N, C-alpha and C positions, 0 to 999 in steps of 0.2 A: 503493499499499499505506500503512494507516494505521499511526501511531506509531513508523515507522522511518526512521532516517536511511539514506543509501547504503552505510555501513559495516555498520550492523545488517542490513541484508539481505545483503550478502555473507557475513558471518558464521553468518547463520541457514543458508545454503545450505550454507558450509562443515562446519557443525557435521553436517548432515543426511547429507552425503557422507561424513563420517569415521564417522559410527555405522553406517553402512550397509554401508562397504567394510571397515573395520576389526573388525568385528563388536562394535559397541558395544552393553551388556545391553538398554538401553530406547532405540529410536531415536524413541519418540512417547508422549504422555500423550495419553490419550483419556478424555474426561470425560462421565459422565451424572450428572444430579440435577436438584436445586433451587437456591434462590438462593444457598445456600452456596458453590457452585461455577459459578454462570452468567455468563458474561464476554459477555453481550450479546444474546441471542438473543431475549429478551423485546421488544427494540427493533422488531424486525420483524414482530410480530405484534401484533392487534387486544386488548390487555388494559390496565388501568388500573395493573397491576404492574409498573412500568419504574423506572429509575434513571438514565437517561441524559440527565442536566442535574446543573447545579451547585447544591449543594456535592460531590455524587458525583463522585469521579474527581479530586479537586482535588491530591491527592498522587499521583496515577498520572504514566506518563510524558507529557511535553508538558502535565500538568496538565489533561487531557481528562476527561470524564464518557464511560464506554464502555458503559454498564449494568450493570457490575458494581455490587452491592450493599455498596458500601465507600467510603472514601475514598482507597484506593489499590488494591494488589493482593489476590488471593484466594489460597486454598490452591495450586491448581493451578498457579498463576502462580509461585510460590515453589518447588515441586516440580518442576516442569519446568526451572527455573533448577538446581537442586539434582542434578539428571541430566545436567548439561552442555548441555542443550538451551535454547531461547529463553526469556527471562525471561517470559514470559507467554503463555496459551494461546488461540486466537483462537477466536470463537463461528462455528459453522458457517453461521448465517445471515446474517453479516455480510458485506454483498456487496463490502468493501473487500479481503476476502481470497478465495483461490482454494484449489484441491487441491494446488496447488505450496506454498502454506502450510500446509494441512492435514496433509501429509505426515509433519510434524513434530510434530504435536499439535492437537488440535481437540476442541471443546467443545460437546456438543449439549444440555447442561443448561439448565433454563429454571425461572426464579423462581416459587413456588407451587405448584410440582406435587409428586407424591408417588408412592408405589408404587400407591395406590388411585386410579383413573380418577375417581373421584367428587371426590376433592381437587383436581385439576386443573379441573376444571368450577366450581370456586366463582370463581377468578378469571379464568377464559378463557384457561390459559395451555398450553403443549404437555405432554401427557400421555406418560408413561413410554414407553408402546407406540409414540407417534410419533417421540420420543427414538430408538427403535430401530429405525423405519423410516429415518431419516435416516442411521443409522449405515450400514444397509444399503444406501443410496444411494451414502455415500462410500465403503463398499467397491469398488462398481462402479467409480467415478470413480478410486480410488486404482489399480486396476488398468489401467485405460486410461493413466494418466499415467506410472505406474511400470512397467509391466510386472508380469505375473503373479507371478514369482519374488519381486521386490523387494517387491512389494506382500503377498504371503504372510509375508514376513519380517516387514513392519512391524507387520501387523496381529498376529502370534502374538509377537513381542517386546515389543510395546508394554504399559506399565502402565496399566492402565483403572481409573479412580477413579470409584466410585459413591458419592455423597454423597446422601441421600434419606431422608425419613422424619418429620422434625420436623412439617411441614405437614399430616401425615396424622393427627396428634393436636390441633395447636392450630388450623388453618384447616378440619379436618373433622370428626374424632370429638367435639371437645369444645367445638365451635361450636353455637350455640342455634339455627342452621337444618338440622343434621346430622340424616340418618336412619339413620346407622350406629349412635349409641349406641341406639338403639331395636331395631337387627338382632343387635348383639354387646352381649357383655360385653367389658370391657376386656381381659380374658384373651382371648376369641376373636377380638376384633379385631387384637390383637397376631400372634395364630397366621395369619391371615387375611393379614397384611402380609409375614411371614414366607414364606408359601407364594409370596407375588406374587416375593418378593425371590429364592427359590430356582429360580424359573421364569426370571426375567430372567437370572440367571447362566447357566443352562443353555442359553438362547438364544443368548448372546452366544460362551458357550464352542462351542457347535456351529458358529458362523461364524467360529472361529478363535482368539478369546481364551484366553490362558494365565495370564496375569499380572492379577490382579483385586484390588482392593482395597475392602472394605465400610466403610464410615464408621457408627460409632455415633450415637446421638443426643448432643445435649449436654445439659447441665444446662438443660432447655428451661423450668424454673420460675424461673431466673434470669436471663430476659432481661428487659430493662428495662420493656418492655408488660406483661408478668406479672405483673412485681411491682407496677406500678402498676393494674393491675388487680385483683390480690390485696388491696391496700389500699383500693381502692373497695369493695370487697367485707366490707371490715371485719375483715380478718383479718393487719394491720399491714402494714409496710414491708418485710417480708422475701420470700425467695423463695418459690415456691408447692411447697412440698415434695412434694405429691401427685403433681404433675406430674415432678417430679426424680425420684420412686421409681419412676413409670413408666417414665421414660426408662432408669434403671438396670437395671431389669427386663427390658427389650427388649433392651437390650445386652448381657445374659445370652444371650438367648435368640438373638441375632444372632451371638454368638461361636459358640454351640453348632453354629448353621448353615454358618459357615466351616468347622469341623471336619469337619462331615458331607459337604460339597461337596469338601474334599481327599480324602477317602477314595473318593468316588462316582464322580470323573471323572478318568480317567486324564491325567496330565501337566498338570494344574491347578494353579496354586498361588493360592490366595485368602488374603489377610490381613485381619486384623479391625483398623481404623484408628480406635482407642478415645482419644479427647482428652477424655473427659468429666472425669476426674479433676484434668488440669491445667487446664482452661478454669475448673473451680469453684474451685481454687488460687487464680487470677490473679483472681475474682472475691471471695473471702475474704481474699485477703492480696493486694491488687493492688501495694502498695510493695515486695513482695519481687520483682515483675518490671518495676519501673520504672513503674509506674502510679499514677496519683493518685485516679482515679474509677472506681467498678465498678458503683455502683447505679443510676445513669442514664448515657445515651449524649452523645454529642456533639451531634449535631444536634439544634437547638432547643431545647425543655425536658429532652429527653433521656428523656422518660417514654411518649410514644407516637408521637412522629413518625418516619414511613418511607415512602418513596417519594414521591408528590407532596406529601405535608406536611412533608418535608424538602427545602427550596427555598431557592435563593440569598436570599431575601427575608426568611428569619427571622434577627432580630437576635441570637437566643440562641445560635446555633451557636457552638461553643468555636472558639476559633484555633489550639490545638494539640491534634489528635486523638491525637496520641502519649502523653496523659497519661491516655488513656481507654482501658478494655477495648473499650466499645462505641461503634459509629459512629452508628447510628440504634437504634430502639427493639429491633430484630430480628436486627441483625448486628454484628459485631467488626470493630475497627477493621483497620488494613493492619500495623499492628505486633503486636497479636494474631494475626493470620493468620501473620504470620511465625514468631511463636513456635511456634505449634502445628506449623506445616509442618516446622521445624528437628526438634522433637520427633519427629515422624512419620518425618523421613528418616532420624535416629538411630536410632530403636527398632523402626520398622514396616518400613519399605523399605529398610533396609539390604542386605537378601539381593539386592536386586536391583539393586544398584549397582555 
């Protein structure tokens, strides 16, 4: 088993036993989405979008690159720990883990994917419908491992984190190769994504999920890569406010979908995990959160490096990622993830604790 000492293995099994026998409110964290929550599934597929090499993971346990697009942990890891579970959520496709590990939490997410199947085609990653197929397989394995009654309890009481959507805009709709921009206006594309989100939640609901979190879009115009692109287009070195406005508009619609789902599906509890304003404040006033740099990332020049461009040979990578809001040109640091996760645990997930 990866990353654990014997003591950690013992504790994880003990926590699972306690949560199921004493009626813990959330026995497991189950994750769907993109690179914001992918804990290493892309390691096992044929795609150029990977991060299972240094300096990724340099601040993770044992300083190992795991496939997380971060120097350390990502939100599901912190959220899992916040619920008294393991301090990390393993990737479903990681051969180092099995159903006994996944009974306490599992990640089906794939970096580069989106609600739209066309988004996953861009970098040949796992589409959302395939993530759902893996979840169905997980359901069957869980029943065989834990028994039908216990498996049903885990499925029903687990917290489902769904973090996806940014790639639908940045890697798909706004890309030069995209056909979606000729098929849909921005408004129509957002409605298209909302229908896909609606359908996805209904599908996992009918398979037993009841506690579901839908994550809003970040201020995607402020990602270092988008700021650099904005500058090269002659628009200054600030954020791309058009992209930020689209994210805000989509989040309003997503919040509306959450309200509709709660009325529509009996027994469901859907929450809207919106950290847009928090991340924007970290970017605008980094010193207020203990950061020094927010306009560029830690890795390399901090302008465009991500994935294979962010490697251990780059001499420009910072020595202390805790000073930076962003780890690479597209993803935030472990410290930023922790701040966001603690905010969500307090203000969004409190009803489940």
